[in-house]
N, C-alpha and C positions, 0 to 999 in steps of 0.2 A: 864296291863301296858298301860299308856296313849300314844297317838301318839308322844307327846313331849319326853317322857321318852324313847320310842323306838328309836327315831331319835338320841337322845344323846348317847344311847348305841351303835348304828350303827356308829356314828361319832367316838366314842372312839376306836372302832375296826380299823377304817381307819387311825386315827392319831397315834395309838399305836407305830408303828415301828419308828416313827420320833421324839418321845418325848425324851427330854434330862433331864427333871426334873420330877422324879418319884413322889415326894410328891405332886406337883401341879397336876399331872395326876390323882392321887388317889382322889384328892379333886375337880376334874373337875366339873364345873357348867356352866350355861349360860354366866357368865361374864368372864370365863377363856379366856385369850388372848393367841393365838397360839405362838406368838413370845416372848412377855414379860414374860408370865407365864410358858409355856411349853418348851421354849427355842428351838423351831423349827426354823431352819434357812430358809432363803428365798427360797433357791433352793428346800428344802424339802417341803416348803409350796406349791410350784408348783406341786410336787408329790401328796400331799394331795388333791389338786384341781382336778388333773387328776383322782385320785382314786374315788373322789366323782362323777365326771362325769360318770365314768364307772358304779359305783354302782347304780346310779339313772337314768342312760340313759338320761342324760341332757347335754347340751352344755352351758358353762359359758362364757359370753363375758368379756372383760377386765374390764368393769365397775363393774360387779358382783364380779370378782376376787379381785378387789381392796377393796371391802367392807368386804371380808371374813377374818377378822383379829381376830375374836373371835368366840366362840361357838354360841352365839345368832345370830350374823350376818350370819354365815354359815347356820344355821337352817332356817332363813328367806329366804335366797337366794334359798336354796334347795326347800323349800315349794312353793315358787313363781314359780320356773322353772318347778317343777313337775305338778303343777296345770295348767300350760300353755300347757302341752302336749296334 
């Protein structure tokens, strides 16, 4: 499994409890939008971000959080923050 595939599968575990659209979740890819596609509400998106911080032991600033609207952006932010540690 590539690093990218591993990250996507880890993200799926994190966002799973908050997803409202099962079909979109089953077809999740880098372009999947958390709000538009998965129907995750903004309060739950905060929970997702907190879960990501815990899982990867990183701290996300507001600018990073604002970017994390889809899977690809979340992966980029996580990779950047992890590499800065």
